[in-house]
N, C-alpha and C positions, 0 to 999 in steps of 0.2 A: 503493499500500499504506500502512496506517496505522502510525504510530509503534509502536504496541505489537507489530505484527507485523514490523517492521524490526529489532527487537532481536535481536542474535545469540544471546541467551540463549533467547529464545522461540523463534526459529527451529530452534536446536539441540534444544530439548526436543520440540519438535513432530515432528522428524525421528525422535528417539528414540521417541516415541509411535508413530509409524507404522511404524516398523521392528518394535516390539514386537508391535504390532496384526497385522502380516503373519505374523510368526513363529507367534504364539499361535493365531491364527485359522486359519493354514494347517494346523495340526496338529490340528485339532478331530475330523476323521474317522479320524484314525490313533490317537487317544489310547486307545481299547480295545486296540490292538494294540502299544502300546509297552511297553518294559521298565519296570520299576518306577524305575529311574534316570531315565529319559526323561520319564517321567510327572511325577516329582518337579521335574525341570527346567523342565518346561512349566508347572507349577503356579507354581514361582516366578517364571517370567516373567509369568505373569498377574498374580501380586501385585504385582511391579514396576510393570507397566503400569498397574494401577488406583492405585498411589501417585502416578505421574507425572500420570495423568489428574486425580486429586484436587487436586494442586499447581497443575496448569494452570488448572483450574476457580476455584480461589481466586485465582490471578493475574487471571483474568478479571474475577472479583468485584471485585476491588480497583481495577481499570483504569476510567478514565473516557474512554478511547478508543472511539469510535463502533463500529468494527469489533470491538473486543473485547466490547462491550455486545451486539452483535448475535450474535456466536458464543455467548455466555453464554446469550442468550434462546433460541438454537435449541436448545442443549443441553437447557436446562430443558423446551421444548416436546416433545423426545424422550422424557421419563421414561414415558409410557404405553407406548412401544414396548419398553421394558425391563420391563414387567410391574408397574409402581409406578402408584399412582393420581396423576392430575392434580393438580399443585401439591404433590407430596412434596417436603420439604426435600432439597437434594442432599447433606447430611451423612448424612441418614438412608438415602438410596440408597447411598452410598459405604461405610457401615457394614453395611448388608445385603450388599452384594457383598463385603465383607472376611469376613463370617460365612460366606458360600457358599464362598469360597476356603479358609477354615480347615477347613470339613467335607471339602472335596475333598482337602486334605492329609491329614486323618485317613482317609480312605477310599481312599487312592491303591493300597493292595494288594488291593482288591477286584477280582475277576475279572470282566472286563465281558463276556466272551464266553460 
C-alpha cells in the first residue's frame, strides 16, 4: 500500500465516503416515498458526501504518491460517465454537483408520485 493510503486520516475519510455512498445511493429508489424530513436528511448526506469527495480529490491532487496520482487520473477519466465533457475541470464538476444538490433542496417538497 502506498504512503498516501496508509495515512489514518486518509483511511478514515475514505471509510466515511464509502459509508455515505452506501447510505445515499441505497436510498435512491426510496427517495420519492420518503417523508420530507427523510428527504432533507438524505440530501444533507449527499451534500456532505460531495464535500468529502471534493476534499479527497484535492488531497489526491496535492500528493506526489504514485497510487494517489493513479486514483486522481482514474477519477478524471470517469468525468464523461457523470455527464460532463472529457477534460472538464473537477472544480467545475463539483460546482455543478453542488448546484444540483441545492436545486434538490429547493424542491424537496415536490410530490414525486
